[in-house]
TORBA-907757 format. One record per residue (C-alpha): chain; x, y, z. Coordinates in steps of 0.5 Angstrom, whole numbers, plus 500, padded with zeros to 3 digits. Example, Ala and Ser with C-alpha at 12.3 -4.5 7.8 and 13.67 -1.06 7.14 Angstrom:
<rs>
{'A' {525 491 516}}
{'A' {527 498 514}}
</rs>
This chain:
<rs>
{'A' {540 538 560}}
{'A' {543 545 559}}
{'A' {548 546 553}}
{'A' {555 545 556}}
{'A' {558 541 561}}
{'A' {565 540 564}}
{'A' {566 533 564}}
{'A' {561 527 565}}
{'A' {559 529 573}}
{'A' {560 536 572}}
{'A' {554 541 574}}
{'A' {552 547 570}}
{'A' {554 554 570}}
{'A' {551 560 567}}
{'A' {557 561 564}}
{'A' {557 555 560}}
{'A' {549 555 559}}
{'A' {551 561 554}}
{'A' {557 558 551}}
{'A' {562 563 554}}
{'A' {565 557 557}}
{'A' {567 553 551}}
{'A' {569 560 547}}
{'A' {574 561 553}}
{'A' {577 554 553}}
{'A' {578 555 545}}
{'A' {585 554 542}}
{'A' {588 558 537}}
{'A' {587 555 530}}
{'A' {588 559 524}}
{'A' {584 555 520}}
{'A' {578 557 523}}
{'A' {573 560 518}}
{'A' {571 568 518}}
{'A' {566 572 514}}
{'A' {559 568 513}}
{'A' {560 562 518}}
{'A' {555 557 520}}
{'A' {556 555 527}}
{'A' {554 548 530}}
{'A' {553 547 538}}
{'A' {551 540 540}}
{'A' {550 536 547}}
{'A' {547 530 550}}
{'A' {540 530 553}}
{'A' {540 526 559}}
{'A' {547 525 560}}
{'A' {546 525 568}}
{'A' {541 519 567}}
{'A' {546 516 562}}
{'A' {552 516 567}}
{'A' {547 514 573}}
{'A' {545 508 568}}
{'A' {552 506 565}}
{'A' {557 507 571}}
{'A' {564 506 569}}
{'A' {561 504 562}}
{'A' {559 512 561}}
{'A' {567 513 559}}
{'A' {566 509 553}}
{'A' {560 512 551}}
{'A' {562 519 551}}
{'A' {568 517 547}}
{'A' {564 513 541}}
{'A' {559 519 541}}
{'A' {565 524 540}}
{'A' {568 520 535}}
{'A' {562 520 531}}
{'A' {561 527 531}}
{'A' {568 528 529}}
{'A' {567 524 523}}
{'A' {561 528 521}}
{'A' {564 534 522}}
{'A' {571 533 519}}
{'A' {567 529 513}}
{'A' {563 535 511}}
{'A' {569 541 511}}
{'A' {567 543 518}}
{'A' {572 545 524}}
{'A' {572 543 531}}
{'A' {572 549 535}}
{'A' {572 546 542}}
{'A' {569 541 546}}
{'A' {567 541 553}}
{'A' {564 535 557}}
{'A' {559 532 552}}
{'A' {558 538 548}}
{'A' {561 540 541}}
{'A' {562 547 538}}
{'A' {564 547 530}}
{'A' {564 552 525}}
{'A' {563 551 517}}
{'A' {564 555 511}}
{'A' {558 553 508}}
{'A' {551 552 511}}
{'A' {549 546 507}}
{'A' {556 543 509}}
{'A' {553 544 516}}
{'A' {546 541 515}}
{'A' {549 535 512}}
{'A' {554 534 518}}
{'A' {548 534 523}}
{'A' {544 529 518}}
{'A' {550 524 518}}
{'A' {551 525 525}}
{'A' {544 524 527}}
{'A' {544 518 523}}
{'A' {550 515 526}}
{'A' {548 516 533}}
{'A' {541 513 532}}
{'A' {544 507 528}}
{'A' {550 506 533}}
{'A' {549 500 538}}
{'A' {550 503 545}}
{'A' {551 499 551}}
{'A' {546 497 556}}
{'A' {541 499 550}}
{'A' {541 506 553}}
{'A' {540 510 546}}
{'A' {545 517 546}}
{'A' {540 522 544}}
{'A' {544 529 542}}
{'A' {541 536 541}}
{'A' {544 540 535}}
{'A' {543 547 533}}
{'A' {545 551 527}}
{'A' {545 559 526}}
{'A' {549 562 520}}
{'A' {552 569 522}}
{'A' {558 573 522}}
{'A' {564 569 524}}
{'A' {568 574 527}}
{'A' {575 573 531}}
{'A' {577 577 537}}
{'A' {584 574 539}}
{'A' {584 567 538}}
{'A' {576 566 539}}
{'A' {569 567 536}}
{'A' {566 573 539}}
{'A' {559 577 537}}
{'A' {552 575 538}}
{'A' {551 570 533}}
{'A' {555 565 537}}
{'A' {551 566 543}}
{'A' {545 565 538}}
{'A' {547 559 536}}
{'A' {548 556 543}}
{'A' {541 558 545}}
{'A' {538 555 539}}
{'A' {541 548 541}}
{'A' {539 549 548}}
{'A' {532 550 546}}
{'A' {532 543 543}}
{'A' {531 536 545}}
{'A' {535 530 544}}
{'A' {535 527 536}}
{'A' {533 534 534}}
{'A' {536 539 530}}
{'A' {534 546 530}}
{'A' {536 552 525}}
{'A' {535 559 525}}
{'A' {531 563 520}}
{'A' {538 565 517}}
{'A' {541 558 516}}
{'A' {534 556 513}}
{'A' {534 561 508}}
{'A' {541 559 505}}
{'A' {539 551 505}}
{'A' {532 551 504}}
{'A' {532 550 496}}
{'A' {538 545 496}}
{'A' {537 540 501}}
{'A' {539 533 500}}
{'A' {534 527 498}}
{'A' {530 525 505}}
{'A' {531 531 508}}
{'A' {526 537 510}}
{'A' {524 543 514}}
{'A' {518 544 519}}
{'A' {516 551 521}}
{'A' {516 552 529}}
{'A' {514 559 529}}
{'A' {518 564 533}}
{'A' {520 563 540}}
{'A' {523 568 545}}
{'A' {530 565 547}}
{'A' {534 567 554}}
{'A' {539 573 553}}
{'A' {537 574 546}}
{'A' {534 581 544}}
{'A' {528 579 539}}
{'A' {524 572 538}}
{'A' {528 567 534}}
{'A' {524 564 528}}
{'A' {526 557 529}}
{'A' {526 551 524}}
{'A' {527 543 525}}
{'A' {530 539 520}}
{'A' {526 533 518}}
{'A' {531 527 517}}
{'A' {527 521 514}}
{'A' {528 514 518}}
{'A' {529 518 524}}
{'A' {524 521 530}}
{'A' {520 527 527}}
{'A' {516 529 533}}
{'A' {518 533 539}}
{'A' {515 537 545}}
{'A' {515 544 544}}
{'A' {521 548 544}}
{'A' {524 550 550}}
{'A' {523 558 550}}
{'A' {521 563 555}}
{'A' {514 564 552}}
{'A' {512 556 553}}
{'A' {505 556 552}}
{'A' {500 553 558}}
{'A' {498 546 556}}
{'A' {496 539 559}}
{'A' {498 535 553}}
{'A' {500 528 556}}
{'A' {507 526 554}}
{'A' {507 521 549}}
{'A' {512 515 551}}
{'A' {513 513 544}}
{'A' {514 517 537}}
{'A' {509 518 532}}
{'A' {511 514 526}}
{'A' {509 515 519}}
{'A' {504 521 520}}
{'A' {508 527 517}}
{'A' {503 528 511}}
{'A' {497 528 515}}
{'A' {500 532 520}}
{'A' {502 537 515}}
{'A' {495 537 512}}
{'A' {491 537 519}}
{'A' {496 543 521}}
{'A' {494 547 514}}
{'A' {486 545 515}}
{'A' {486 548 522}}
{'A' {489 555 519}}
{'A' {482 555 515}}
{'A' {477 552 519}}
{'A' {476 552 527}}
{'A' {473 545 528}}
{'A' {476 539 525}}
{'A' {474 532 526}}
{'A' {479 526 526}}
{'A' {474 520 524}}
{'A' {476 513 523}}
{'A' {475 506 526}}
{'A' {478 504 533}}
{'A' {486 503 532}}
{'A' {487 508 527}}
{'A' {491 512 532}}
{'A' {486 518 532}}
{'A' {488 520 539}}
{'A' {495 520 538}}
{'A' {495 524 531}}
{'A' {491 529 535}}
{'A' {496 530 540}}
{'A' {501 530 535}}
{'A' {498 536 532}}
{'A' {497 540 538}}
{'A' {504 539 540}}
{'A' {506 542 534}}
{'A' {501 548 534}}
{'A' {502 549 541}}
{'A' {507 555 540}}
{'A' {502 558 535}}
{'A' {496 559 541}}
{'A' {498 565 546}}
{'A' {493 561 551}}
{'A' {496 554 549}}
{'A' {493 547 548}}
{'A' {488 543 552}}
{'A' {486 536 551}}
{'A' {480 533 554}}
{'A' {478 526 554}}
{'A' {470 524 554}}
{'A' {471 517 555}}
{'A' {467 517 561}}
{'A' {462 523 559}}
{'A' {455 521 558}}
{'A' {451 527 556}}
{'A' {452 535 555}}
{'A' {454 537 562}}
{'A' {459 531 563}}
{'A' {462 534 557}}
{'A' {462 541 559}}
{'A' {465 538 566}}
{'A' {471 534 562}}
{'A' {473 540 558}}
{'A' {473 545 565}}
{'A' {477 540 568}}
{'A' {482 539 563}}
{'A' {483 547 563}}
{'A' {482 548 571}}
{'A' {476 552 570}}
{'A' {472 552 576}}
{'A' {464 553 576}}
{'A' {461 558 581}}
{'A' {457 556 586}}
{'A' {451 560 584}}
{'A' {451 558 577}}
{'A' {452 552 572}}
{'A' {459 550 570}}
{'A' {457 552 562}}
{'A' {457 559 563}}
{'A' {464 559 567}}
{'A' {467 555 561}}
{'A' {464 560 556}}
{'A' {467 566 560}}
{'A' {474 563 561}}
{'A' {474 561 553}}
{'A' {471 568 551}}
{'A' {478 572 550}}
{'A' {483 566 549}}
{'A' {487 564 543}}
{'A' {487 557 545}}
{'A' {487 550 541}}
{'A' {482 545 545}}
{'A' {482 537 543}}
{'A' {476 533 545}}
{'A' {477 526 544}}
{'A' {472 520 543}}
{'A' {466 524 542}}
{'A' {462 519 538}}
{'A' {458 516 544}}
{'A' {456 523 546}}
{'A' {454 526 539}}
{'A' {448 529 543}}
{'A' {453 534 546}}
{'A' {455 537 539}}
{'A' {451 543 540}}
{'A' {456 545 546}}
{'A' {461 545 541}}
{'A' {457 550 537}}
{'A' {456 555 543}}
{'A' {463 554 545}}
{'A' {466 556 538}}
{'A' {461 562 537}}
{'A' {463 565 544}}
{'A' {470 564 543}}
{'A' {472 567 537}}
{'A' {480 565 537}}
{'A' {478 558 539}}
{'A' {480 552 535}}
{'A' {478 545 536}}
{'A' {480 538 534}}
{'A' {475 533 535}}
{'A' {476 525 535}}
{'A' {470 521 533}}
{'A' {468 515 530}}
{'A' {463 519 526}}
{'A' {462 526 524}}
{'A' {459 531 529}}
{'A' {454 534 523}}
{'A' {455 541 525}}
{'A' {456 547 520}}
{'A' {463 549 519}}
{'A' {466 542 521}}
{'A' {471 539 517}}
{'A' {472 532 517}}
{'A' {479 529 516}}
{'A' {479 521 515}}
{'A' {485 518 518}}
{'A' {488 513 514}}
{'A' {491 507 516}}
{'A' {499 507 515}}
{'A' {502 505 509}}
{'A' {503 498 507}}
{'A' {509 494 504}}
{'A' {510 494 497}}
{'A' {508 487 495}}
{'A' {514 487 490}}
{'A' {519 487 495}}
{'A' {517 483 501}}
{'A' {524 479 502}}
{'A' {528 485 503}}
{'A' {529 488 510}}
{'A' {531 494 508}}
{'A' {526 495 502}}
{'A' {520 494 507}}
{'A' {522 500 512}}
{'A' {520 504 507}}
{'A' {513 502 509}}
{'A' {510 506 515}}
{'A' {507 500 518}}
{'A' {513 496 518}}
{'A' {517 502 521}}
{'A' {512 502 527}}
{'A' {512 494 528}}
{'A' {520 494 528}}
{'A' {520 500 533}}
{'A' {515 497 538}}
{'A' {518 490 537}}
{'A' {524 493 539}}
{'A' {521 496 545}}
{'A' {519 489 547}}
{'A' {525 485 545}}
{'A' {531 490 544}}
{'A' {535 485 540}}
{'A' {529 484 534}}
{'A' {531 486 527}}
{'A' {528 485 521}}
{'A' {532 480 516}}
{'A' {531 477 509}}
{'A' {529 471 513}}
{'A' {523 474 517}}
{'A' {522 480 512}}
{'A' {516 477 509}}
{'A' {513 475 515}}
{'A' {513 482 518}}
{'A' {510 485 511}}
{'A' {505 480 512}}
{'A' {503 481 519}}
{'A' {502 489 517}}
{'A' {498 487 511}}
{'A' {493 483 514}}
{'A' {492 488 520}}
{'A' {491 493 515}}
{'A' {496 498 517}}
{'A' {492 499 523}}
{'A' {497 502 528}}
{'A' {493 499 535}}
{'A' {493 492 531}}
{'A' {500 493 529}}
{'A' {503 495 536}}
{'A' {499 489 539}}
{'A' {502 484 534}}
{'A' {509 487 536}}
{'A' {508 486 543}}
{'A' {508 479 542}}
{'A' {515 479 539}}
{'A' {517 477 547}}
{'A' {514 470 546}}
{'A' {514 469 538}}
{'A' {518 470 532}}
{'A' {514 474 526}}
{'A' {513 467 523}}
{'A' {509 464 529}}
{'A' {505 471 530}}
{'A' {503 471 522}}
{'A' {501 463 523}}
{'A' {496 465 529}}
{'A' {493 471 525}}
{'A' {489 467 521}}
{'A' {484 469 527}}
{'A' {487 476 529}}
{'A' {483 477 535}}
{'A' {485 472 540}}
{'A' {492 473 539}}
{'A' {492 481 540}}
{'A' {488 480 546}}
{'A' {491 485 551}}
{'A' {495 492 550}}
{'A' {499 496 556}}
{'A' {495 497 562}}
{'A' {496 504 562}}
{'A' {492 504 555}}
{'A' {484 506 556}}
{'A' {480 500 557}}
{'A' {477 501 550}}
{'A' {484 500 547}}
{'A' {486 494 550}}
{'A' {483 489 545}}
{'A' {481 490 538}}
{'A' {475 487 540}}
{'A' {473 493 545}}
{'A' {476 498 540}}
{'A' {471 495 535}}
{'A' {465 494 540}}
{'A' {465 501 542}}
{'A' {463 503 535}}
{'A' {458 497 534}}
{'A' {454 498 541}}
{'A' {452 505 538}}
{'A' {448 502 532}}
{'A' {441 501 532}}
{'A' {439 494 532}}
{'A' {438 493 524}}
{'A' {444 497 523}}
{'A' {448 492 527}}
{'A' {445 486 523}}
{'A' {447 489 517}}
{'A' {454 490 519}}
{'A' {454 483 521}}
{'A' {452 481 514}}
{'A' {457 485 511}}
{'A' {462 481 513}}
{'A' {460 476 508}}
{'A' {464 480 503}}
{'A' {472 480 502}}
{'A' {475 486 499}}
{'A' {469 490 499}}
{'A' {462 490 495}}
{'A' {458 495 491}}
{'A' {451 498 493}}
{'A' {448 493 489}}
{'A' {451 487 492}}
{'A' {449 489 499}}
{'A' {442 490 497}}
{'A' {442 483 493}}
{'A' {446 479 499}}
{'A' {444 483 505}}
{'A' {437 485 505}}
{'A' {433 483 499}}
{'A' {426 485 499}}
{'A' {428 490 505}}
{'A' {429 484 510}}
{'A' {432 488 515}}
{'A' {427 494 515}}
{'A' {432 499 513}}
{'A' {434 502 507}}
{'A' {441 499 505}}
{'A' {444 506 503}}
{'A' {442 509 509}}
{'A' {445 503 513}}
{'A' {451 504 509}}
{'A' {451 511 511}}
{'A' {450 510 518}}
{'A' {456 505 518}}
{'A' {461 509 515}}
{'A' {459 515 520}}
{'A' {461 510 525}}
{'A' {468 509 521}}
{'A' {466 501 521}}
{'A' {466 501 513}}
{'A' {469 506 508}}
{'A' {467 508 501}}
{'A' {472 506 496}}
{'A' {473 510 489}}
{'A' {471 506 483}}
{'A' {474 507 476}}
{'A' {467 506 474}}
{'A' {463 511 479}}
{'A' {459 505 482}}
{'A' {458 506 489}}
{'A' {463 501 493}}
{'A' {465 500 500}}
{'A' {470 496 504}}
{'A' {471 494 511}}
{'A' {478 493 514}}
{'A' {480 486 516}}
{'A' {481 487 523}}
{'A' {474 490 523}}
{'A' {471 484 519}}
{'A' {473 479 524}}
{'A' {469 482 529}}
{'A' {463 482 524}}
{'A' {464 475 522}}
{'A' {463 473 529}}
{'A' {457 477 530}}
{'A' {455 474 523}}
{'A' {456 467 525}}
{'A' {452 468 531}}
{'A' {446 469 527}}
{'A' {441 464 525}}
{'A' {441 466 517}}
{'A' {449 466 517}}
{'A' {449 460 512}}
{'A' {443 463 507}}
{'A' {447 470 507}}
{'A' {453 466 505}}
{'A' {449 462 499}}
{'A' {447 469 497}}
{'A' {454 471 496}}
{'A' {456 465 492}}
{'A' {450 466 488}}
{'A' {451 473 487}}
{'A' {459 472 485}}
{'A' {456 466 480}}
{'A' {452 471 477}}
{'A' {457 476 476}}
{'A' {462 471 473}}
{'A' {457 469 468}}
{'A' {455 476 466}}
{'A' {462 477 464}}
{'A' {464 471 461}}
{'A' {461 472 454}}
{'A' {464 479 454}}
{'A' {471 477 455}}
{'A' {472 476 447}}
{'A' {469 483 446}}
{'A' {472 490 445}}
{'A' {470 492 452}}
{'A' {473 486 456}}
{'A' {478 491 459}}
{'A' {473 494 464}}
{'A' {470 487 465}}
{'A' {476 484 467}}
{'A' {478 490 472}}
{'A' {471 489 475}}
{'A' {472 482 476}}
{'A' {479 483 479}}
{'A' {476 488 484}}
{'A' {472 482 486}}
{'A' {477 477 486}}
{'A' {477 476 494}}
{'A' {469 475 493}}
{'A' {470 470 488}}
{'A' {475 466 492}}
{'A' {471 466 498}}
{'A' {465 464 494}}
{'A' {469 458 491}}
{'A' {471 456 498}}
{'A' {464 456 500}}
{'A' {462 452 494}}
{'A' {468 447 495}}
{'A' {467 446 503}}
{'A' {459 445 502}}
{'A' {460 441 496}}
{'A' {456 445 492}}
{'A' {458 443 485}}
{'A' {453 447 481}}
{'A' {455 454 484}}
{'A' {462 452 484}}
{'A' {463 449 477}}
{'A' {459 454 474}}
{'A' {463 460 477}}
{'A' {470 457 476}}
{'A' {468 455 469}}
{'A' {466 462 467}}
{'A' {473 464 470}}
{'A' {478 460 467}}
{'A' {479 466 462}}
{'A' {480 471 467}}
{'A' {485 466 470}}
{'A' {489 466 464}}
{'A' {489 473 462}}
{'A' {492 474 469}}
{'A' {497 469 468}}
{'A' {494 465 474}}
{'A' {493 458 471}}
{'A' {495 454 477}}
{'A' {490 457 482}}
{'A' {485 456 476}}
{'A' {487 449 476}}
{'A' {487 448 483}}
{'A' {480 450 484}}
{'A' {477 446 478}}
{'A' {480 440 479}}
{'A' {478 440 487}}
{'A' {471 442 484}}
{'A' {470 437 479}}
{'A' {472 432 484}}
{'A' {466 433 489}}
{'A' {461 427 489}}
{'A' {456 432 487}}
{'A' {459 434 480}}
{'A' {457 427 477}}
{'A' {450 430 478}}
{'A' {451 437 475}}
{'A' {451 435 468}}
{'A' {452 442 465}}
{'A' {456 445 471}}
{'A' {461 439 470}}
{'A' {461 440 463}}
{'A' {463 448 464}}
{'A' {468 446 469}}
{'A' {471 441 464}}
{'A' {472 446 459}}
{'A' {475 451 463}}
{'A' {480 446 466}}
{'A' {481 444 459}}
{'A' {483 451 457}}
{'A' {488 452 463}}
{'A' {491 445 461}}
{'A' {492 447 454}}
{'A' {496 453 456}}
{'A' {500 450 460}}
{'A' {502 445 455}}
{'A' {498 439 457}}
{'A' {495 438 450}}
{'A' {493 430 451}}
{'A' {489 431 458}}
{'A' {486 438 455}}
{'A' {483 434 449}}
{'A' {480 428 454}}
{'A' {476 434 458}}
{'A' {474 437 451}}
{'A' {471 431 449}}
{'A' {468 429 455}}
{'A' {465 436 455}}
{'A' {463 436 448}}
{'A' {459 429 449}}
{'A' {455 433 455}}
{'A' {453 439 451}}
{'A' {451 435 445}}
{'A' {446 431 450}}
{'A' {444 437 452}}
{'A' {443 440 445}}
{'A' {448 446 447}}
{'A' {450 449 440}}
{'A' {454 455 442}}
{'A' {457 451 447}}
{'A' {459 445 442}}
{'A' {461 450 437}}
{'A' {466 453 442}}
{'A' {469 446 444}}
{'A' {470 444 437}}
{'A' {474 450 436}}
{'A' {478 449 442}}
{'A' {479 442 439}}
{'A' {482 444 433}}
{'A' {487 447 437}}
{'A' {489 440 440}}
{'A' {489 437 433}}
{'A' {494 442 431}}
{'A' {498 440 436}}
{'A' {498 433 434}}
{'A' {499 436 427}}
{'A' {493 432 425}}
{'A' {490 437 419}}
{'A' {484 432 418}}
{'A' {482 432 425}}
{'A' {483 440 424}}
{'A' {478 440 418}}
{'A' {473 435 421}}
{'A' {472 439 427}}
{'A' {472 446 424}}
{'A' {467 444 419}}
{'A' {463 441 425}}
{'A' {464 448 429}}
{'A' {462 452 423}}
{'A' {455 448 423}}
{'A' {454 449 430}}
{'A' {455 456 430}}
{'A' {450 457 424}}
{'A' {445 453 428}}
{'A' {446 458 434}}
{'A' {446 464 430}}
{'A' {453 466 431}}
{'A' {455 467 424}}
{'A' {461 472 425}}
{'A' {464 466 429}}
{'A' {463 461 423}}
{'A' {466 466 418}}
{'A' {472 466 423}}
{'A' {473 459 423}}
{'A' {472 458 415}}
{'A' {478 463 415}}
{'A' {482 460 420}}
{'A' {481 453 416}}
{'A' {484 456 410}}
{'A' {490 459 414}}
{'A' {491 453 418}}
{'A' {492 449 411}}
{'A' {498 453 410}}
{'A' {501 453 417}}
{'A' {500 445 417}}
{'A' {503 444 410}}
{'A' {496 441 408}}
{'A' {496 444 401}}
{'A' {494 452 403}}
{'A' {498 457 399}}
{'A' {501 464 402}}
{'A' {497 468 398}}
{'A' {490 465 401}}
{'A' {493 464 408}}
{'A' {494 472 408}}
{'A' {488 474 404}}
{'A' {484 469 409}}
{'A' {487 472 415}}
{'A' {486 479 413}}
{'A' {478 478 412}}
{'A' {478 475 419}}
{'A' {481 481 422}}
{'A' {476 485 418}}
{'A' {470 481 421}}
{'A' {473 482 428}}
{'A' {473 489 427}}
{'A' {466 489 425}}
{'A' {464 485 431}}
{'A' {468 489 436}}
{'A' {472 483 438}}
{'A' {479 486 440}}
{'A' {481 479 443}}
{'A' {480 476 436}}
{'A' {483 481 432}}
{'A' {490 481 437}}
{'A' {490 473 436}}
{'A' {489 474 428}}
{'A' {495 479 428}}
{'A' {499 474 431}}
{'A' {497 469 426}}
{'A' {499 474 420}}
{'A' {506 475 423}}
{'A' {506 467 423}}
{'A' {504 467 416}}
{'A' {510 472 414}}
{'A' {515 468 418}}
{'A' {513 462 415}}
{'A' {515 465 408}}
{'A' {521 468 410}}
{'A' {519 475 411}}
{'A' {522 477 418}}
{'A' {521 484 417}}
{'A' {514 484 415}}
{'A' {513 478 421}}
{'A' {516 483 426}}
{'A' {512 489 424}}
{'A' {506 485 425}}
{'A' {508 482 431}}
{'A' {509 489 434}}
{'A' {502 491 432}}
{'A' {499 485 436}}
{'A' {503 486 442}}
{'A' {501 493 442}}
{'A' {494 491 442}}
{'A' {495 485 447}}
{'A' {498 491 451}}
{'A' {491 495 450}}
{'A' {487 489 452}}
{'A' {491 488 458}}
{'A' {493 480 457}}
{'A' {499 478 461}}
{'A' {498 471 458}}
{'A' {501 474 451}}
{'A' {508 474 454}}
{'A' {510 467 453}}
{'A' {509 469 445}}
{'A' {515 473 446}}
{'A' {519 467 445}}
{'A' {517 467 437}}
{'A' {519 474 436}}
{'A' {526 473 440}}
{'A' {527 467 435}}
{'A' {525 472 429}}
{'A' {530 477 432}}
{'A' {535 472 433}}
{'A' {535 470 425}}
{'A' {536 477 424}}
{'A' {542 477 428}}
{'A' {540 482 433}}
{'A' {543 478 439}}
{'A' {542 482 445}}
{'A' {535 484 443}}
{'A' {533 476 442}}
{'A' {536 474 449}}
{'A' {532 479 453}}
{'A' {526 478 449}}
{'A' {527 470 450}}
{'A' {528 471 458}}
{'A' {522 475 458}}
{'A' {518 470 455}}
{'A' {522 464 460}}
{'A' {520 468 466}}
{'A' {512 469 463}}
{'A' {512 461 462}}
{'A' {514 460 469}}
{'A' {509 465 472}}
{'A' {504 461 467}}
{'A' {506 454 469}}
{'A' {507 452 462}}
{'A' {507 453 455}}
{'A' {504 451 448}}
{'A' {508 445 445}}
{'A' {513 446 440}}
{'A' {509 444 434}}
{'A' {504 450 435}}
{'A' {510 455 437}}
{'A' {515 453 432}}
{'A' {520 458 436}}
{'A' {526 453 438}}
{'A' {530 455 444}}
{'A' {532 462 442}}
{'A' {535 463 449}}
{'A' {540 457 449}}
{'A' {541 458 441}}
{'A' {544 465 443}}
{'A' {548 463 449}}
{'A' {554 461 445}}
{'A' {554 467 441}}
{'A' {555 472 447}}
{'A' {560 472 453}}
{'A' {558 469 459}}
{'A' {558 476 463}}
{'A' {554 479 457}}
{'A' {549 473 457}}
{'A' {548 473 464}}
{'A' {547 481 465}}
{'A' {542 481 459}}
{'A' {538 475 462}}
{'A' {538 479 469}}
{'A' {535 485 466}}
{'A' {530 482 462}}
{'A' {527 478 468}}
{'A' {527 484 472}}
{'A' {522 488 467}}
{'A' {515 489 469}}
{'A' {509 488 464}}
{'A' {509 495 461}}
{'A' {517 495 461}}
{'A' {517 489 457}}
{'A' {512 491 452}}
{'A' {515 498 451}}
{'A' {521 494 450}}
{'A' {518 490 444}}
{'A' {515 496 441}}
{'A' {522 499 442}}
{'A' {519 505 445}}
{'A' {519 508 452}}
{'A' {515 505 457}}
{'A' {507 506 455}}
{'A' {504 512 459}}
{'A' {498 508 461}}
{'A' {502 503 466}}
{'A' {498 498 470}}
{'A' {497 499 477}}
{'A' {500 495 482}}
{'A' {496 489 485}}
{'A' {494 489 492}}
{'A' {494 482 494}}
{'A' {502 481 494}}
{'A' {501 475 488}}
{'A' {504 480 482}}
{'A' {510 478 479}}
{'A' {515 483 476}}
{'A' {512 481 469}}
{'A' {505 483 471}}
{'A' {501 489 473}}
{'A' {494 491 474}}
{'A' {491 491 466}}
{'A' {486 486 465}}
{'A' {483 484 459}}
{'A' {480 480 453}}
{'A' {477 473 452}}
{'A' {478 468 447}}
{'A' {485 464 448}}
{'A' {490 466 443}}
{'A' {493 460 439}}
{'A' {500 462 439}}
</rs>
């Protein structure tokens, strides 16, 4: 549609197309700005189509459109100069006001509920120049320049002249950016105009090349839907093409390589004098058919007396052109043709899409990532979810299937989980969104346990290879050697990624497959079936997108050795956990805990396999070694469920050592959940087994735990007896450091339990123990003992010293990364309350209460001795102040809470966010130390 109309059904005139018609009808208005003025022209794209579709309803649409534009113009100090049909002409004294008005208008138009589900898309153009009045009208070239700029755009697009861009570039509001569209020759204007597009967050950013009189030749297929969430990639690829002539976009099927390549070509089209062309190699089988596909895309015909390739080279030789070659992976043997084309045509640039790189000199790979996933911290808010590219794509495609679909707080979590389980793969998300026609998000999510049957068919106009996820993955699978196919299937046993060492141990022990594991992984990565993962420790690590893993798992299920591969995987995870277990009380526990966290999904898979197969030896050995891991991460409920289920297996009765480890682990979990009686029974059962097996170290550790349960019963006689026995067994096991720590602990316990100990002896014993822990690298025990030091001062009534020691123990717990320390803040809250600091006491107690909810319980009062500071402080504050303090505290992250305890800003080394969506606001990605603190 041209710039101006004369009513809904009018025809265009050349006068209207230049803006002169509107100027002539403009009323005299003394408020019209003069001097430097920013002019705005707008009109509706496709008004004739809308009129035909809506009939009589078009009048109300035109009225609503006018109201929205007038509100935006007036709201930003603009002056409505004139209107004609569906077109507006406005003037602004400030370029920033003009930009703000267009942003508000475009957002209002996009959000409005239009009748008949017929969106109203308005193109807008801005130019800043001389606001010169001739009589009652604006006159001069600047007005016509603004009109031509608007006419060059598309519905929903805002174009700016370079003059306007210069005035607002460094003063743009949040969420607004600029895209350089280069220079264009516009009708009736004497020189090319450098145009810029306003990028508005949440609105379409992809449009065809601007309508200019020097539009470039191309065969780029129009895209029926907008591109979602690829702004950063578009910018990066455009930048790379400025430096490299061959750019290969790699990624598995469904990541949107083709769509992204086309979007880049559309964006860069004006920069290539001879245009941009797209050639699909879907049906190519060799070099001649690749050459034929390229020639056909550009309309090149071979001469009867020569091969097609020379004609193609002649055609390209002197042209400045962008060529997109799609699906090159199946004809890698034709890669030398790419080299020859680039060598012959020095102004030619190429974008290639492929599952694998071409391995050519000068080639630049760009791995296309999945779309960004929703923040697991905000899964219940529909508005917050729409910050995720994957969710935005789901919403848009779902609305195409069912126009009334909206994300609400009720279905937000299901939508987020759908996108997360589909790894942010655009193809998978589009197929899932199409199911909205028949299923609601919860129903779709329920059927995604096995994705592929649900996501069966895409639109009929999509290539066959993209109509199903299975076809998209099989496309790459069929290109593998037989040995690589078997490796691909075996790798499906891993969840959440794997190390090189794990792949060698589980998938190819002793070279069963006849391929070097690293070579096989490299080949799979080349085909984009797996991808490398950055690891903090530098260890080579790989992963597989979940939707690809589904296909690999089905391949593995068909293999005769599938069960053996699963058993190897479970045993490998058992070995990792057992190697980590003794390290969980030492200084290096942080790194060890992060390594276990990285394997979290693999650990769960191994536990699930052991439970389903009834393998108590592997299952209980694994879970028993992991109980401290669950404790640190405040995931005691999960650990309890695994251990109780595994101990209930019939085979558990026959696995004495593994059963005892499981009982000991479950006892530790129950102790920290405040269930001291059941914990003590389990400890006693494990102790009996260890005694029968002659396991001195295990006996000593279990007796040490039993001293804590005795303390919970205020039974100092039992504490002394069990401590003495533990010391004896530690010495027999050669663990003199633990024996010395137990001896010091007994002296402190005598004071804590009012059993004849003195403040001076308890203080001295605790300080001696701290020196022992430092000498033996036991950071966890040191943090525990600093807490005991705080308790000693508290019992003596010295609250300042107690608080000082508590702050130090908190600092060390944070460095260790132990989430389970947060319930301890109840102790600090009680001390702060005693010192009269009410607000601080309430915040600390609220943090502790939230942590107790996460943990599933807390130690009994006989051990905590903190009272209930949260309730004790309540009557001392107004209800509003109390509610505010509690709400602020419960919203704190783990690092925020620690920073508050330390009375300093949030620690700079924050903990990353968990990726499994289970992390609460008080938890983060730090993991650490071992032996459970006593509290």
